[in-house]
C-alpha positions in Angstrom: -16.1 -94.2 6.4 -15.2 -91.5 8.3 -14.7 -89.0 5.4 -18.4 -90.1 3.9 -19.5 -89.3 7.2 -18.0 -85.7 7.4 -19.3 -85.3 3.6 -22.9 -85.9 5.1 -22.1 -83.1 8.1 -21.1 -80.6 5.5 -24.3 -81.2 3.5 -26.5 -80.9 6.5 -24.5 -77.7 7.9 -24.5 -75.8 4.2 -28.0 -77.1 3.7 -29.2 -75.8 7.4 -27.6 -72.5 6.7 -29.5 -72.3 3.4 -32.7 -72.9 5.5 -32.2 -70.3 7.9 -31.2 -67.8 5.6 -33.8 -68.0 2.4 -36.3 -65.3 2.0 -39.9 -65.8 3.9 -41.8 -66.1 0.9 -40.0 -69.2 -0.2 -41.4 -72.7 0.2 -38.9 -73.8 2.9 -39.8 -77.7 2.9 -39.7 -77.8 -1.1 -36.8 -75.3 -1.2 -34.6 -77.2 1.4 -35.4 -80.4 -0.5 -34.2 -79.1 -3.7 -31.3 -77.5 -2.3 -30.3 -80.7 -0.4 -30.3 -82.6 -3.4 -28.2 -80.1 -5.7 -25.8 -79.8 -2.9 -25.5 -83.1 -2.0 -25.0 -84.1 -5.6 -22.2 -81.7 -6.0 -20.4 -82.7 -2.8 -20.3 -86.0 -3.6 -19.1 -85.5 -7.1 -16.5 -83.5 -5.8 -15.6 -85.2 -2.2 -16.6 -88.9 -2.2 -13.5 -89.3 -4.6 -11.1 -87.6 -2.1 -12.1 -90.7 0.2 -10.0 -92.9 -2.1 -7.5 -90.4 -2.9 -6.9 -89.8 0.9 -6.5 -93.2 1.3 -4.3 -93.9 -1.7 -1.6 -90.9 -0.2 -2.0 -92.4 3.4 -0.9 -95.9 1.8 1.9 -94.4 -0.2 2.9 -92.1 2.9 3.1 -95.4 5.1 5.7 -97.1 3.1 8.2 -94.0 3.3 10.8 -94.9 5.7 11.1 -91.5 7.6 10.2 -90.4 11.0 6.8 -90.5 12.4 6.7 -86.4 12.5 7.7 -86.4 8.7 4.9 -88.9 7.8 2.3 -87.0 10.0 3.4 -83.5 8.3 3.3 -85.1 4.7 -0.2 -86.7 5.5 -1.6 -83.3 6.8 -0.1 -81.5 3.7 -1.9 -84.0 1.4 -5.0 -83.7 3.2 -5.0 -79.8 3.6 -4.1 -79.1 0.1 -7.0 -81.2 -1.4 -9.6 -79.2 0.4 -7.9 -76.1 -0.8 -7.9 -77.1 -4.1 -11.5 -78.4 -3.7 -12.9 -75.0 -2.0 -11.2 -73.3 -5.1 -13.1 -75.3 -7.8 -16.3 -74.2 -5.7 -15.5 -70.8 -5.3 -15.0 -70.6 -9.0 -18.4 -72.1 -9.8 -20.4 -70.5 -7.1 -18.9 -66.8 -8.0 -18.0 -64.3 -5.6 -21.2 -63.5 -4.0 -21.3 -62.9 -0.2 -23.6 -66.1 0.1 -21.3 -68.0 -1.6 -18.2 -66.8 0.3 -20.0 -67.8 3.5 -20.7 -71.2 2.3 -17.3 -71.9 1.1 -15.8 -70.6 4.3 -18.4 -73.0 6.3 -16.9 -75.7 3.7 -13.4 -74.9 4.2 -13.5 -74.7 8.0 -15.2 -78.3 8.0 -12.7 -80.0 5.4 -9.5 -78.4 7.5 -11.0 -79.6 10.5 -11.2 -82.9 8.8 -8.0 -82.7 7.7 -6.4 -81.8 11.5 -8.2 -84.9 13.0 -7.1 -87.3 10.2 -3.3 -86.2 11.0 -3.7 -86.5 14.7 -5.3 -90.1 14.0 -2.9 -90.6 11.8 0.2 -89.7 14.3 -1.1 -92.0 16.9 -1.5 -94.9 14.5 2.0 -94.4 12.9 3.6 -94.1 16.6 1.6 -97.5 17.7 2.8 -99.2 14.4 6.3 -98.1 15.4 6.1 -99.2 19.0 4.9 -102.4 17.6 7.9 -102.7 15.4 10.1 -101.9 18.1 8.7 -104.2 20.6 9.2 -107.3 17.7 12.8 -106.2 17.1 13.6 -106.6 20.9 11.8 -109.8 21.2 13.7 -111.1 18.1 16.7 -109.9 19.6 15.8 -111.8 22.9 14.9 -114.9 21.0 18.5 -114.6 19.2 20.3 -114.3 22.4 18.2 -116.8 24.1 19.0 -119.4 20.9 23.0 -118.4 21.4 23.0 -119.0 25.3 21.2 -122.5 24.6 23.6 -123.8 21.9 26.8 -122.7 24.1 24.8 -124.4 27.0 24.3 -127.7 24.9 28.1 -127.8 23.7 29.6 -127.3 27.1 27.4 -130.5 28.0 29.1 -132.4 25.3 33.1 -131.3 26.1 32.9 -132.5 29.7 31.4 -136.1 28.0 34.3 -136.0 26.4 36.7 -135.9 29.3 34.7 -137.8 31.4 35.3 -141.1 28.6 39.1 -140.4 27.8 40.2 -139.9 31.1 38.8 -143.0 32.2 40.5 -144.7 29.2 43.7 -143.1 30.0 43.5 -144.1 33.5 42.9 -147.8 32.6 46.1 -147.7 30.1 48.8 -146.2 32.9 49.7 -149.5 34.4 50.1 -151.1 31.1 51.5 -149.0 28.5 52.9 -145.9 29.2 53.7 -145.0 25.2 49.9 -145.6 24.6 49.0 -143.4 27.6 50.9 -140.4 26.0 49.5 -140.8 22.6 46.2 -141.0 23.9 46.7 -137.7 26.4 48.1 -135.9 23.2 44.8 -137.0 21.6 43.0 -135.8 24.3 44.8 -132.4 24.3 44.4 -132.0 20.6 40.6 -132.4 21.3 40.3 -129.6 24.0 42.7 -127.4 22.1 40.0 -127.6 19.2 37.3 -127.1 21.6 38.6 -123.8 23.6 40.2 -122.2 20.4 36.7 -122.2 18.9 34.6 -121.4 22.3 33.0 -118.2 20.6 32.1 -120.0 17.3 28.8 -121.6 16.9 29.7 -123.3 13.6 33.1 -125.4 12.1 33.6 -126.7 8.9 33.0 -130.4 8.0 36.9 -131.0 7.8 37.7 -129.6 11.0 34.9 -131.5 12.9 36.3 -134.7 11.1 39.8 -133.7 12.6 38.3 -133.9 16.2 36.7 -137.1 15.5 39.8 -138.5 14.2 41.1 -137.4 17.4 38.5 -138.9 19.6 39.0 -142.2 17.4 42.4 -142.4 18.0 42.0 -142.3 21.5 39.5 -145.1 21.1 41.4 -147.4 19.1 44.3 -147.4 22.0 41.7 -148.5 24.3 40.2 -151.1 22.1 43.1 -152.2 20.4 42.7 -154.3 17.3 39.0 -154.9 18.0 37.9 -151.2 16.2 38.7 -150.3 13.1 37.1 -147.3 11.3 36.7 -145.7 8.0 35.8 -142.1 7.3 34.8 -141.3 3.9 33.4 -137.6 3.1 32.5 -135.7 -0.4 35.3 -133.4 -1.1 32.9 -130.9 -2.4 31.5 -130.4 1.4 34.5 -130.3 3.7 34.0 -126.4 3.6 30.4 -126.8 4.8 30.0 -125.1 8.2 27.3 -127.3 10.7 27.2 -126.6 14.4 29.9 -127.8 16.3 30.1 -131.3 18.3 27.1 -132.9 16.0 29.4 -135.6 14.8 31.4 -136.8 17.5 28.5 -137.8 19.8 27.2 -140.2 17.0 30.8 -141.6 16.5 30.8 -141.9 20.6 27.6 -143.4 20.4 28.4 -146.3 18.0 31.6 -146.8 20.4 29.8 -146.8 23.6 26.9 -148.8 22.9 27.4 -150.6 20.0 31.2 -151.7 19.7 31.8 -152.1 23.3 28.7 -154.4 23.4 30.2 -157.1 21.1 33.1 -159.5 21.7 34.5 -159.5 18.3 35.8 -157.2 15.3 33.9 -154.0 15.6 33.9 -151.6 12.7 32.9 -148.1 12.4 31.9 -146.0 9.2 31.5 -142.4 8.9 30.1 -141.2 5.6 29.3 -137.7 4.5 27.9 -137.1 1.2 25.4 -134.7 -1.1 21.9 -136.5 -1.7 19.1 -135.1 -3.4 17.6 -133.3 -0.7 20.8 -131.8 0.9 23.6 -133.5 3.1 23.5 -136.6 5.0 25.8 -137.6 7.5 25.6 -141.1 8.6 27.5 -143.4 11.1 27.1 -146.9 10.9 28.7 -149.8 13.0 28.4 -153.5 13.5 27.6 -153.6 17.5 24.2 -154.3 19.2 20.9 -152.9 17.5 19.3 -149.8 18.7 16.5 -150.0 21.2 13.3 -147.8 21.4 13.9 -144.4 22.7 17.4 -144.0 21.4 17.6 -140.2 21.5 16.8 -139.8 25.2 18.9 -143.3 26.4 22.0 -142.8 24.2 23.0 -139.5 24.8 22.0 -138.1 21.4 19.5 -135.7 22.7 22.3 -132.5 22.9 22.6 -133.6 19.4 19.0 -133.4 18.3 18.7 -130.1 20.3 21.5 -128.6 18.5 20.0 -129.5 15.2 16.6 -128.1 16.1 18.2 -124.8 17.2 20.5 -124.4 14.2 17.8 -125.5 11.4 14.7 -125.7 13.0 12.9 -128.4 10.7 15.3 -128.3 8.0 17.3 -130.8 9.6 16.5 -134.3 11.2 18.3 -136.8 13.2 16.9 -140.4 12.4 18.2 -144.1 13.0 17.8 -147.7 11.7 18.8 -151.6 12.4 18.1 -152.7 8.8 19.5 -153.0 6.0 22.3 -151.6 8.0 22.7 -150.3 11.6 23.1 -146.7 11.0 22.0 -143.1 12.4 21.9 -140.5 10.3 21.5 -136.5 10.4 20.0 -134.9 7.3 20.4 -131.2 6.6 18.3 -129.5 3.9 19.3 -127.8 0.9 17.8 -124.5 2.0 20.0 -124.7 5.3 23.3 -125.2 3.3 26.1 -122.5 3.2 29.1 -122.2 1.4 
């Protein structure tokens, strides 16, 4: 639109110049009308297509991954060369008369003014876009740092939870069985060795997480004795799959604390990890008391839910059921899987 407006201004300037310089014996009104029509036709034929050509060049230049200065220079050159070519064409058709030279000079000055202002405007546009992109990159970096901090915070909340329950179990065994107490202490040591050695990592392989869960269950088996039995079934093809640390153990701990400990008979826990149609399914089942409403907030699983949301967004879910078998499940979609 700016270029079209400039065309009209150019036509007006040249026509007004013709009006001022025509001989006195011409009918000025009819002359300027005829001249305006002819001049407008010529200018639109040659200049109006430049509007699309300028936009095309600017669009291509914007895609160039160079500095703002280089882009601005390219726009100035592309905008300046076209008027020069256009003026040369007019010069060829109008001839080398003094009147034609003056008209071409006016045309050239106006076109170069357009080139200058287009370049200036383009510079500020590029500068603004560059600042927007830079700010978006900074915001993205800050979001990533915030996510990492939240993940570390959530994982640090899980570790003390371990310690509290395990130390209670050890304390209760000290006066009863020193051998079992020693075994439990070693298992607890292995748990924290796993945690400390991976303090700078956000993820771990499923096989490593299973080893940590086994250490935890060994502690609970000593505490519960024959009342607790567990079975772990993991698809061999998934053992190297990376998942957020400490998302399986809380599920097992929940089964022990809120399921097995609530019944007097034999307690059974089954941990199963398998591939399904949508991705990976991690399920923990037990024969303890049913899940109540408000499980996530009431059974210490909010941290697991938050870890899944921070790590996978909507591509992972945490669900539970009481029928046909009481179980709690983590589903990780295919588009979140890694090798």
